[in-house]
N, CA, C and O of each residue as an XYZ file, in Angstrom:
756
protein
N       4.535     54.630    113.381
C       3.765     54.601    112.199
C       2.309     54.371    112.551
O       1.934     54.475    113.719
N       1.534     54.082    111.627
C       0.108     53.936    111.862
C      -0.250     52.660    112.579
O       0.212     51.574    112.229
N      -1.046     52.805    113.548
C      -1.522     51.619    114.258
C      -2.866     51.219    113.661
O      -3.759     52.037    113.438
N      -2.954     49.956    113.423
C      -4.208     49.449    112.857
C      -5.115     48.988    113.987
O      -4.704     48.264    114.893
N      -6.292     49.407    113.905
C      -7.282     48.943    114.879
C      -7.918     47.687    114.343
O      -8.246     47.573    113.162
N      -8.076     46.767    115.234
C      -8.793     45.554    114.856
C     -10.275     45.788    115.074
O     -10.721     46.141    116.166
N     -10.991     45.589    114.048
C     -12.429     45.708    114.172
C     -12.992     44.363    114.609
O     -12.681     43.312    114.048
N     -13.787     44.439    115.580
C     -14.442     43.221    116.043
C     -15.637     42.988    115.129
O     -16.569     43.788    115.052
N     -15.566     41.892    114.467
C     -16.679     41.603    113.569
C     -17.747     40.825    114.318
O     -17.469     39.846    115.010
N     -18.914     41.270    114.166
C     -20.034     40.553    114.774
C     -20.692     39.741    113.678
O     -20.897     40.231    112.567
N     -21.014     38.533    113.984
C     -21.634     37.710    112.956
C     -23.009     38.262    112.594
O     -23.754     38.772    113.431
N     -23.293     38.137    111.343
C     -24.612     38.576    110.877
C     -25.673     37.680    111.494
O     -25.474     36.473    111.628
N     -26.782     38.264    111.863
C     -27.828     37.419    112.450
C     -28.289     36.376    111.440
O     -28.547     36.666    110.272
N     -28.379     35.164    111.940
C     -28.812     34.087    111.056
C     -30.327     34.071    111.016
O     -30.995     34.178    112.045
N     -30.850     33.939    109.830
C     -32.317     33.893    109.755
C     -32.821     32.612    110.414
O     -32.189     31.558    110.339
N     -33.951     32.732    111.046
C     -34.547     31.567    111.709
C     -34.880     30.518    110.650
O     -35.397     30.815    109.573
N     -34.567     29.313    111.001
C     -34.852     28.218    110.077
C     -36.364     28.104    109.907
O     -37.104     28.027    110.888
N     -36.805     28.094    108.678
C     -38.254     27.979    108.482
C     -38.738     26.609    108.944
O     -38.170     25.572    108.602
N     -39.791     26.646    109.719
C     -40.346     25.390    110.190
C     -41.201     24.782    109.090
O     -41.980     25.459    108.418
N     -41.027     23.509    108.940
C     -41.798     22.815    107.923
C     -43.270     22.800    108.323
O     -43.617     22.655    109.495
N     -44.088     22.947    107.354
C     -45.525     22.888    107.610
C     -45.875     21.485    108.077
O     -45.322     20.506    107.578
N     -46.786     21.385    109.025
C     -47.145     20.044    109.502
C     -47.737     19.206    108.376
O     -48.473     19.696    107.519
N     -47.395     17.954    108.413
C     -47.908     17.050    107.389
C     -49.393     16.784    107.629
O     -49.951     17.149    108.664
N     -49.998     16.154    106.670
C     -51.419     15.817    106.771
C     -51.666     14.920    107.974
O     -52.639     15.098    108.706
N     -50.764     13.941    108.174
C     -50.890     13.029    109.305
C     -50.763     13.778    110.632
O     -51.517     13.511    111.567
N     -49.827     14.702    110.717
C     -49.640     15.465    111.945
C     -50.856     16.331    112.254
O     -51.241     16.471    113.415
N     -51.457     16.908    111.230
C     -52.673     17.708    111.440
C     -53.823     16.831    111.933
O     -54.572     17.220    112.828
N     -53.954     15.629    111.331
C     -55.007     14.694    111.764
C     -54.800     14.286    113.218
O     -55.752     14.263    113.998
N     -53.565     13.964    113.584
C     -53.264     13.558    114.959
C     -53.567     14.706    115.917
O     -54.130     14.482    116.988
N     -53.202     15.930    115.545
C     -53.465     17.084    116.399
C     -54.961     17.289    116.604
O     -55.394     17.584    117.719
N     -55.750     17.140    115.558
C     -57.203     17.282    115.690
C     -57.796     16.192    116.578
O     -58.675     16.456    117.398
N     -57.311     14.979    116.407
C     -57.808     13.877    117.248
C     -57.456     14.110    118.703
O     -58.267     13.836    119.588
N     -56.252     14.614    118.964
C     -55.850     14.889    120.348
C     -56.688     15.998    120.957
O     -57.065     15.918    122.126
N     -56.983     17.031    120.181
C     -57.825     18.107    120.690
C     -59.204     17.578    121.060
O     -59.758     17.945    122.097
N     -59.757     16.718    120.215
C     -61.065     16.127    120.496
C     -61.003     15.259    121.765
O     -61.894     15.327    122.612
N     -59.955     14.454    121.886
C     -59.805     13.602    123.071
C     -59.634     14.446    124.325
O     -60.205     14.131    125.369
N     -58.856     15.509    124.230
C     -58.651     16.374    125.395
C     -59.956     17.039    125.817
O     -60.256     17.113    127.009
N     -60.736     17.523    124.852
C     -62.037     18.120    125.183
C     -62.954     17.105    125.845
O     -63.648     17.421    126.812
N     -62.955     15.878    125.320
C     -63.799     14.826    125.893
C     -63.388     14.537    127.334
O     -64.239     14.465    128.221
N     -62.083     14.372    127.569
C     -61.613     14.072    128.920
C     -61.837     15.245    129.870
O     -62.177     15.034    131.034
N     -61.657     16.461    129.402
C     -61.904     17.631    130.262
C     -63.384     17.735    130.624
O     -63.732     18.095    131.749
N     -64.241     17.420    129.672
C     -65.682     17.470    129.920
C     -66.088     16.442    130.974
O     -66.977     16.698    131.787
N     -65.429     15.272    130.959
C     -65.801     14.201    131.875
C     -65.006     14.203    133.180
O     -65.283     13.401    134.072
N     -64.026     15.092    133.299
C     -63.212     15.105    134.517
C     -63.773     16.108    135.523
O     -64.570     16.984    135.188
N     -63.335     15.947    136.743
C     -63.731     16.849    137.817
C     -62.601     17.855    138.040
O     -61.504     17.674    137.511
N     -62.853     18.907    138.811
C     -61.764     19.860    139.082
C     -60.558     19.196    139.760
O     -59.421     19.622    139.555
N     -60.800     18.171    140.552
C     -59.708     17.479    141.239
C     -58.842     16.711    140.237
O     -57.618     16.683    140.369
N     -59.464     16.099    139.249
C     -58.728     15.251    138.312
C     -58.368     15.957    137.006
O     -57.771     15.343    136.122
N     -58.716     17.218    136.871
C     -58.396     17.955    135.649
C     -56.905     18.120    135.423
O     -56.465     18.282    134.285
N     -56.121     18.080    136.495
C     -54.663     18.208    136.369
C     -54.041     17.045    135.629
O     -53.013     17.209    134.973
N     -54.642     15.877    135.720
C     -54.127     14.704    135.002
C     -54.237     14.913    133.500
O     -53.330     14.552    132.750
N     -55.333     15.489    133.068
C     -55.526     15.761    131.644
C     -54.511     16.803    131.183
O     -53.906     16.655    130.122
N     -54.326     17.840    131.968
C     -53.361     18.888    131.607
C     -51.945     18.330    131.534
O     -51.179     18.692    130.641
N     -51.598     17.461    132.456
C     -50.266     16.865    132.468
C     -50.045     15.981    131.249
O     -48.996     16.057    130.608
N     -51.004     15.162    130.931
C     -50.853     14.225    129.815
C     -50.882     14.931    128.466
O     -50.188     14.502    127.544
N     -51.653     15.988    128.322
C     -51.811     16.649    127.035
C     -50.903     17.869    126.877
O     -51.092     18.660    125.953
N     -49.934     18.028    127.756
C     -48.955     19.107    127.625
C     -48.169     18.885    126.340
O     -47.542     17.839    126.176
N     -48.191     19.843    125.437
C     -47.604     19.646    124.102
C     -46.108     19.374    124.133
O     -45.585     18.758    123.204
N     -45.409     19.809    125.165
C     -43.968     19.550    125.283
C     -43.690     18.476    126.340
O     -42.537     18.243    126.702
N     -44.722     17.839    126.821
C     -44.589     16.899    127.925
C     -44.196     15.493    127.509
O     -44.131     15.157    126.327
N     -43.940     14.691    128.521
C     -43.485     13.310    128.373
C     -44.475     12.461    127.586
O     -44.072     11.718    126.692
N     -45.755     12.557    127.902
C     -46.749     11.663    127.300
C     -46.979     11.977    125.824
O     -47.158     11.062    125.019
N     -46.977     13.242    125.463
C     -47.149     13.611    124.048
C     -45.933     13.152    123.246
O     -46.079     12.629    122.142
N     -44.735     13.346    123.798
C     -43.528     12.885    123.091
C     -43.532     11.374    122.946
O     -43.169     10.852    121.893
N     -43.945     10.658    124.006
C     -44.024      9.204    123.938
C     -45.053      8.763    122.891
O     -44.789      7.857    122.100
N     -46.204      9.395    122.889
C     -47.241      9.055    121.911
C     -46.754      9.316    120.483
O     -47.021      8.527    119.577
N     -46.043     10.420    120.290
C     -45.507     10.706    118.954
C     -44.498      9.643    118.527
O     -44.495      9.220    117.371
N     -43.658      9.217    119.438
C     -42.681      8.165    119.116
C     -43.380      6.841    118.795
O     -42.979      6.123    117.878
N     -44.414      6.533    119.551
C     -45.161      5.299    119.285
C     -45.806      5.363    117.908
O     -45.738      4.400    117.143
N     -46.427      6.486    117.592
C     -47.076      6.623    116.289
C     -46.064      6.596    115.150
O     -46.359      6.091    114.068
N     -44.869      7.137    115.391
C     -43.837      7.100    114.348
C     -43.360      5.682    114.060
O     -43.030      5.353    112.920
N     -43.325      4.853    115.080
C     -42.822      3.480    114.923
C     -43.924      2.454    114.701
O     -43.636      1.269    114.530
N     -45.155      2.878    114.700
C     -46.291      1.976    114.574
C     -46.292      1.267    113.223
O     -46.288      1.928    112.184
N     -46.296     -0.061    113.219
C     -46.349     -0.788    111.944
C     -47.680     -0.546    111.231
O     -48.701     -0.263    111.857
N     -47.639     -0.664    109.931
C     -48.803     -0.370    109.116
C     -50.014     -1.224    109.488
O     -51.136     -0.719    109.524
N     -49.801     -2.507    109.763
C     -50.943     -3.380    110.024
C     -51.688     -2.977    111.291
O     -52.875     -3.276    111.420
N     -51.022     -2.306    112.229
C     -51.709     -1.851    113.434
C     -52.440     -0.525    113.217
O     -53.225     -0.109    114.069
N     -52.197      0.125    112.118
C     -52.887      1.386    111.839
C     -54.296      1.150    111.316
O     -55.159      2.020    111.434
N     -54.531     -0.015    110.743
C     -55.816     -0.223    110.078
C     -56.722     -1.247    110.753
O     -57.925     -1.258    110.492
N     -56.192     -2.090    111.595
C     -57.035     -3.104    112.249
C     -57.960     -2.477    113.281
O     -57.701     -1.383    113.783
N     -59.028     -3.174    113.587
C     -60.018     -2.759    114.595
C     -60.520     -1.340    114.335
O     -60.691     -0.551    115.264
N     -60.752     -1.028    113.065
C     -61.247      0.294    112.666
C     -60.335      1.413    113.168
O     -60.802      2.473    113.584
N     -59.043      1.159    113.122
C     -58.052      2.150    113.534
C     -57.706      2.099    115.010
O     -56.842      2.851    115.462
N     -58.352      1.238    115.767
C     -58.124      1.160    117.206
C     -57.224     -0.009    117.605
O     -57.233     -0.413    118.768
N     -56.464     -0.549    116.688
C     -55.614     -1.696    117.016
C     -54.567     -1.335    118.061
O     -54.278     -2.141    118.946
N     -53.996     -0.136    117.975
C     -53.016      0.280    118.982
C     -53.699      0.457    120.338
O     -53.132      0.084    121.366
N     -54.892      1.013    120.354
C     -55.642      1.174    121.608
C     -55.901     -0.192    122.244
O     -55.719     -0.368    123.449
N     -56.322     -1.145    121.433
C     -56.591     -2.492    121.928
C     -55.298     -3.132    122.431
O     -55.288     -3.779    123.478
N     -54.223     -2.953    121.692
C     -52.929     -3.513    122.086
C     -52.471     -2.935    123.425
O     -52.076     -3.686    124.317
N     -52.520     -1.607    123.577
C     -52.104     -0.973    124.833
C     -53.007     -1.384    125.987
O     -52.534     -1.612    127.101
N     -54.310     -1.478    125.722
C     -55.253     -1.903    126.768
C     -54.981     -3.340    127.201
O     -54.966     -3.640    128.395
N     -54.766     -4.228    126.228
C     -54.476     -5.623    126.557
C     -53.174     -5.758    127.347
O     -53.085     -6.566    128.272
N     -52.178     -4.973    126.983
C     -50.909     -5.009    127.716
C     -51.093     -4.515    129.140
O     -50.507     -5.061    130.076
N     -51.904     -3.485    129.301
C     -52.150     -2.925    130.631
C     -52.895     -3.907    131.523
O     -52.527     -4.110    132.681
N     -53.937     -4.512    130.981
C     -54.734     -5.438    131.791
C     -54.026     -6.780    131.969
O     -54.353     -7.534    132.886
N     -53.067     -7.084    131.106
C     -52.365     -8.357    131.201
C     -51.139     -8.339    132.088
O     -50.435     -9.344    132.178
N     -50.865     -7.228    132.743
C     -49.701     -7.151    133.625
C     -50.035     -7.788    134.972
O     -50.401     -7.102    135.927
N     -49.904     -9.089    135.029
C     -50.164     -9.807    136.276
C     -48.961     -9.632    137.190
O     -47.815     -9.731    136.753
N     -49.234     -9.371    138.457
C     -48.142     -9.108    139.393
C     -47.220    -10.313    139.572
O     -46.013    -10.140    139.740
N     -47.767    -11.535    139.539
C     -46.916    -12.720    139.718
C     -45.977    -12.900    138.530
O     -44.796    -13.199    138.705
N     -46.499    -12.720    137.336
C     -45.667    -12.856    136.137
C     -44.654    -11.722    136.059
O     -43.501    -11.931    135.683
N     -45.091    -10.534    136.416
C     -44.217     -9.370    136.414
C     -43.059     -9.573    137.391
O     -41.916     -9.232    137.087
N     -43.361    -10.128    138.565
C     -42.324    -10.360    139.576
C     -41.322    -11.406    139.114
O     -40.137    -11.294    139.426
N     -41.765    -12.416    138.382
C     -40.847    -13.440    137.888
C     -39.833    -12.874    136.899
O     -38.707    -13.363    136.798
N     -40.246    -11.841    136.174
C     -39.386    -11.256    135.154
C     -38.598    -10.041    135.652
O     -37.903     -9.387    134.875
N     -38.709     -9.746    136.941
C     -38.142     -8.504    137.485
C     -36.638     -8.375    137.305
O     -36.141     -7.258    137.162
N     -35.902     -9.466    137.307
C     -34.447     -9.381    137.201
C     -33.932     -9.542    135.778
O     -32.725     -9.654    135.561
N     -34.821     -9.552    134.833
C     -34.423     -9.684    133.425
C     -34.154     -8.299    132.835
O     -34.668     -7.297    133.333
N     -33.348     -8.247    131.772
C     -33.203     -6.974    131.061
C     -34.565     -6.493    130.576
O     -35.428     -7.290    130.208
N     -34.737     -5.196    130.583
C     -36.040     -4.598    130.301
C     -36.601     -5.013    128.941
O     -37.773     -5.378    128.847
N     -35.801     -4.964    127.911
C     -36.285     -5.295    126.566
C     -36.767     -6.740    126.497
O     -37.851     -7.009    125.980
N     -35.977     -7.660    127.009
C     -36.345     -9.077    126.980
C     -37.591     -9.338    127.823
O     -38.463    -10.113    127.431
N     -37.668     -8.693    128.971
C     -38.839     -8.876    129.836
C     -40.104     -8.351    129.171
O     -41.160     -8.978    129.263
N     -40.006     -7.214    128.506
C     -41.181     -6.667    127.819
C     -41.639     -7.588    126.692
O     -42.839     -7.742    126.462
N     -40.692     -8.194    125.995
C     -41.073     -9.146    124.952
C     -41.761    -10.363    125.551
O     -42.709    -10.892    124.971
N     -41.291    -10.805    126.704
C     -41.944    -11.943    127.366
C     -43.313    -11.580    127.927
O     -44.160    -12.453    128.118
N     -43.528    -10.317    128.185
C     -44.851     -9.851    128.615
C     -45.777     -9.611    127.419
O     -46.866     -9.055    127.566
N     -45.328    -10.036    126.237
C     -46.080     -9.978    124.979
C     -46.218     -8.569    124.408
O     -47.191     -8.271    123.715
N     -45.250     -7.705    124.696
C     -45.217     -6.408    124.053
C     -44.800     -6.615    122.602
O     -43.929     -7.444    122.338
N     -45.389     -5.895    121.657
C     -44.910     -5.981    120.274
C     -43.469     -5.464    120.205
O     -43.059     -4.648    121.030
N     -42.712     -5.938    119.231
C     -41.300     -5.570    119.132
C     -41.087     -4.064    119.054
O     -40.192     -3.535    119.713
N     -41.891     -3.368    118.262
C     -41.683     -1.932    118.118
C     -41.892     -1.212    119.448
O     -41.189     -0.247    119.744
N     -42.846     -1.670    120.246
C     -43.129     -1.031    121.528
C     -42.091     -1.419    122.579
O     -41.700     -0.585    123.395
N     -41.641     -2.675    122.568
C     -40.585     -3.091    123.498
C     -39.292     -2.337    123.221
O     -38.599     -1.923    124.150
N     -38.965     -2.159    121.939
C     -37.772     -1.392    121.580
C     -37.870      0.036    122.094
O     -36.906      0.567    122.645
N     -39.008      0.647    121.919
C     -39.203      2.025    122.345
C     -39.193      2.158    123.859
O     -38.529      3.043    124.398
N     -39.923      1.285    124.553
C     -40.016      1.381    126.012
C     -38.681      1.070    126.698
O     -38.404      1.594    127.777
N     -37.868      0.234    126.087
C     -36.581     -0.110    126.681
C     -35.505      0.926    126.363
O     -34.423      0.888    126.950
N     -35.782      1.839    125.455
C     -34.785      2.852    125.114
C     -34.659      3.868    126.246
O     -35.560      4.006    127.073
N     -33.563      4.556    126.273
C     -33.321      5.563    127.315
C     -34.239      6.762    127.170
O     -34.415      7.523    128.121
N     -34.824      6.941    126.000
C     -35.703      8.079    125.756
C     -36.933      8.062    126.649
O     -37.451      9.117    127.013
N     -37.403      6.873    127.004
C     -38.684      6.775    127.687
C     -38.523      6.774    129.205
O     -38.948      7.719    129.871
N     -37.930      5.753    129.745
C     -37.814      5.636    131.198
C     -36.397      5.836    131.714
O     -36.123      5.539    132.876
N     -35.509      6.322    130.895
C     -34.144      6.575    131.333
C     -33.368      5.283    131.505
O     -33.572      4.318    130.768
N     -32.489      5.275    132.474
C     -31.632      4.114    132.715
C     -32.333      3.121    133.637
O     -32.132      3.139    134.851
N     -33.135      2.278    133.064
C     -33.814      1.217    133.814
C     -33.390     -0.095    133.169
O     -34.091     -0.603    132.293
N     -32.253     -0.655    133.585
C     -31.740     -1.841    132.900
C     -32.566     -3.101    133.119
O     -32.531     -4.012    132.292
N     -33.315     -3.166    134.234
C     -34.118     -4.357    134.496
C     -35.567     -3.948    134.725
O     -35.862     -2.804    135.071
N     -36.441     -4.889    134.529
C     -37.861     -4.625    134.681
C     -38.222     -4.278    136.126
O     -39.159     -3.514    136.360
N     -37.491     -4.827    137.093
C     -37.790     -4.574    138.503
C     -37.640     -3.120    138.905
O     -38.197     -2.703    139.920
N     -36.895     -2.336    138.129
C     -36.727     -0.913    138.434
C     -37.947     -0.096    138.034
O     -38.035      1.088    138.359
N     -38.875     -0.711    137.342
C     -40.074     -0.039    136.867
C     -41.296     -0.749    137.449
O     -41.627     -1.848    137.006
N     -41.970     -0.153    138.426
C     -43.147     -0.807    139.007
C     -44.237     -1.065    137.964
O     -44.416     -0.284    137.029
N     -44.952     -2.160    138.138
C     -45.997     -2.552    137.186
C     -47.081     -1.486    137.079
O     -47.581     -1.225    135.985
N     -47.449     -0.870    138.192
C     -48.519      0.136    138.135
C     -48.073      1.371    137.357
O     -48.894      2.025    136.713
N     -46.760      1.702    137.410
C     -46.264      2.834    136.629
C     -46.313      2.533    135.138
O     -46.679      3.390    134.335
N     -45.945      1.319    134.778
C     -45.994      0.928    133.371
C     -47.438      0.917    132.879
O     -47.724      1.386    131.778
N     -48.346      0.384    133.688
C     -49.762      0.337    133.310
C     -50.349      1.746    133.188
O     -51.102      2.024    132.255
N     -50.009      2.630    134.119
C     -50.509      4.003    134.063
C     -49.993      4.723    132.828
O     -50.734      5.455    132.171
N     -48.718      4.511    132.514
C     -48.131      5.159    131.341
C     -48.824      4.699    130.065
O     -49.171      5.518    129.214
N     -49.025      3.390    129.931
C     -49.674      2.867    128.729
C     -51.108      3.372    128.605
O     -51.555      3.705    127.507
N     -51.826      3.432    129.710
C     -53.212      3.899    129.686
C     -53.283      5.396    129.395
O     -54.188      5.850    128.694
N     -52.338      6.162    129.929
C     -52.333      7.609    129.701
C     -52.045      7.955    128.251
O     -52.454      9.013    127.773
N     -51.343      7.073    127.545
C     -50.986      7.328    126.147
C     -52.142      6.998    125.196
O     -52.175      7.500    124.072
N     -53.070      6.177    125.623
C     -54.161      5.747    124.731
C     -54.902      6.924    124.104
O     -55.040      6.943    122.881
N     -55.393      7.917    124.871
C     -56.127      9.002    124.207
C     -55.254      9.867    123.293
O     -55.767     10.552    122.408
N     -53.945      9.835    123.507
C     -53.036     10.608    122.662
C     -52.769      9.932    121.318
O     -52.323     10.578    120.370
N     -53.043      8.641    121.243
C     -52.819      7.900    120.004
C     -54.119      7.426    119.361
O     -54.105      6.934    118.233
N     -55.222      7.566    120.052
C     -56.507      7.026    119.606
C     -57.113      7.850    118.473
O     -57.087      9.080    118.523
N     -57.655      7.191    117.456
C     -58.299      7.936    116.372
C     -59.646      8.546    116.766
O     -60.034      9.573    116.209
N     -60.367      7.940    117.711
C     -61.662      8.473    118.133
C     -61.964      7.950    119.530
O     -62.405      6.812    119.690
N     -61.727      8.776    120.534
C     -61.881      8.341    121.926
C     -63.325      7.979    122.255
O     -63.560      7.138    123.122
N     -64.293      8.594    121.587
C     -65.700      8.292    121.875
C     -66.070      6.861    121.512
O     -66.993      6.296    122.099
N     -65.362      6.265    120.550
C     -65.656      4.893    120.116
C     -64.543      3.921    120.465
O     -64.514      2.801    119.956
N     -63.644      4.331    121.314
C     -62.470      3.518    121.639
C     -62.855      2.334    122.529
O     -63.600      2.507    123.494
N     -62.356      1.137    122.218
C     -62.629     -0.026    123.065
C     -62.003      0.093    124.459
O     -62.448     -0.583    125.386
N     -60.995      0.926    124.621
C     -60.316      1.086    125.917
C     -60.831      2.295    126.686
O     -60.242      2.672    127.699
N     -61.897      2.900    126.235
C     -62.399      4.149    126.814
C     -62.693      4.049    128.307
O     -62.380      4.973    129.059
N     -63.280      2.963    128.738
C     -63.625      2.811    130.154
C     -62.412      2.865    131.062
O     -62.421      3.575    132.067
N     -61.366      2.121    130.720
C     -60.154      2.142    131.539
C     -59.448      3.487    131.468
O     -58.868      3.941    132.454
N     -59.498      4.117    130.316
C     -58.884      5.439    130.177
C     -59.595      6.435    131.095
O     -58.943      7.211    131.793
N     -60.911      6.416    131.095
C     -61.667      7.330    131.954
C     -61.420      7.045    133.433
O     -61.319      7.973    134.236
N     -61.323      5.766    133.794
C     -61.015      5.425    135.187
C     -59.634      5.945    135.585
O     -59.457      6.462    136.688
N     -58.671      5.809    134.699
C     -57.311      6.279    135.014
C     -57.284      7.795    135.159
O     -56.706      8.314    136.113
N     -57.896      8.498    134.236
C     -57.860      9.955    134.285
C     -58.744     10.528    135.383
O     -58.507     11.654    135.820
N     -59.751      9.798    135.844
C     -60.650     10.312    136.869
C     -60.348      9.814    138.272
O     -61.100     10.111    139.201
N     -59.276      9.071    138.447
C     -58.928      8.671    139.810
C     -58.208      9.833    140.486
O     -57.396     10.509    139.855
N     -58.498     10.070    141.760
C     -57.901     11.221    142.453
C     -56.369     11.184    142.506
O     -55.731     12.236    142.508
N     -55.787     10.018    142.548
C     -54.329      9.927    142.646
C     -53.635     10.006    141.293
O     -52.406     10.028    141.226
N     -54.413     10.048    140.216
C     -53.803      9.986    138.888
C     -52.955     11.212    138.569
O     -51.929     11.089    137.900
N     -53.359     12.383    139.030
C     -52.592     13.588    138.722
C     -51.176     13.488    139.273
O     -50.211     13.758    138.558
N     -51.046     13.106    140.533
C     -49.719     12.991    141.127
C     -48.900     11.895    140.466
O     -47.702     12.058    140.232
N     -49.548     10.787    140.170
C     -48.827      9.663    139.556
C     -48.362     10.015    138.150
O     -47.229      9.703    137.784
N     -49.209     10.657    137.357
C     -48.824     11.057    136.002
C     -47.696     12.080    136.036
O     -46.772     12.007    135.225
N     -47.759     13.020    136.952
C     -46.683     14.005    137.064
C     -45.381     13.363    137.532
O     -44.306     13.730    137.056
N     -45.464     12.414    138.454
C     -44.254     11.737    138.930
C     -43.596     10.932    137.812
O     -42.370     10.904    137.702
N     -44.403     10.286    136.992
C     -43.843      9.504    135.891
C     -43.254     10.390    134.817
O     -42.251     10.039    134.197
N     -43.874     11.544    134.591
C     -43.369     12.449    133.561
C     -42.054     13.094    133.983
O     -41.312     13.616    133.151
N     -41.778     13.054    135.269
C     -40.495     13.543    135.768
C     -40.509     14.998    135.877
O     -39.513     15.596    136.282
């Protein structure tokens, strides 16, 4: 009798999900980052220009970290110090990483150690998560200079105006040091 052929059905192409238009805040952050990147590129040398490219890579580690920090940033830190409260906080944390104190806390769980190093709760929660530094259960697995470099590299990505930033000097020193490109790339993985 008649044999029925099975037709192979191919699924209809699914329309691409429409991307949501960036919010007002996202547009402001993008403009500030573009301004900061132009400023750092203008002040960097050809040797240190790679550090700026690494940090401002739109799909890179530092931009994702900065976005997470801004998403979790408490309201009171958005308005203090003329919008530079996060910059001041990150700068103070970077300069306050004393090697003796850091070494004493090396065998503690990362989250608890960061709180003892006076990190704000929102930042300690974020830095101790697997999203940022992976599986680093204790502070000793993360060298102090790597933590300081990471915090300093994020400042221009979160800063409202790098030209008036209180942490500008340290940011420029970090981005203009010859070893910064390799260190930033190594941390970004």
